[in-house]
matplotlib code that plots the C-alpha trace (Angstrom):
import matplotlib.pyplot as plt

x = [0.3, 0.0, 2.8, 2.8, 2.6, 5.9, 7.1, 6.7, 9.1, 8.7, 12.2, 13.7, 16.1, 15.6, 18.5, 18.1, 19.7, 18.0, 19.5, 16.3, 16.5, 16.6, 20.3, 21.9, 18.6, 18.4, 19.8, 22.8, 22.6, 21.3, 21.1, 17.9, 17.1, 13.5, 12.2, 9.7, 7.0, 8.8, 8.6, 10.8, 10.6, 13.4, 13.7, 14.7, 12.2, 9.6, 10.0, 8.7, 10.4, 8.3, 9.7, 8.3, 6.2, 6.5, 3.8, 3.4, 3.2, -0.4, 0.2, 1.5, -1.0, 0.0, -1.0, -3.1]
y = [-15.2, -12.1, -10.0, -9.3, -5.6, -3.9, -4.3, -1.4, -1.1, 1.2, 2.6, 4.8, 6.8, 9.2, 7.6, 4.0, 1.5, -1.0, -4.0, -5.7, -8.2, -11.2, -12.1, -12.8, -11.9, -8.4, -5.2, -2.9, -1.4, 2.2, 4.8, 6.8, 9.9, 10.9, 14.4, 16.2, 13.7, 10.9, 8.4, 7.2, 4.5, 2.4, 3.1, -0.5, -2.6, -0.1, -1.1, 1.8, 3.1, 5.1, 7.0, 5.8, 8.5, 10.7, 12.2, 9.1, 6.7, 5.7, 2.9, 5.2, 6.7, 10.2, 11.6, 14.8]
z = [-12.3, -10.0, -8.8, -5.0, -4.0, -3.1, 0.5, 2.9, 5.8, 8.9, 9.8, 12.5, 10.3, 7.4, 5.4, 4.4, 2.1, -0.2, -2.1, -3.1, -0.3, -2.7, -2.1, -5.5, -7.2, -5.7, -7.1, -6.5, -3.0, -3.1, -0.3, -0.1, 1.9, 2.9, 2.5, 4.8, 3.9, 5.8, 2.9, 0.1, -2.5, -4.1, -7.8, -8.5, -6.6, -5.5, -1.8, 0.3, 3.5, 6.0, 8.9, 12.2, 13.7, 10.6, 8.4, 6.2, 9.1, 9.3, 11.8, 14.5, 16.9, 17.9, 21.2, 21.0]

ax = plt.figure().add_subplot(projection="3d")
ax.plot(x, y, z, "-o")
ax.set_aspect("equal")
plt.show()
């Protein structure tokens, strides 16, 4: 049995909340604040939050 990789979410704000997203099987809601790198991970479920257009956002195409 393999474990799926942690989920990565692109968000618009530097402060996010995470409750594990599994309903009753999730974890206590925690609030996380990103630093200058534009990325933060939940300590409970390893879900990653990336600031849209921030330094860690590899999906964004930035105009030169």
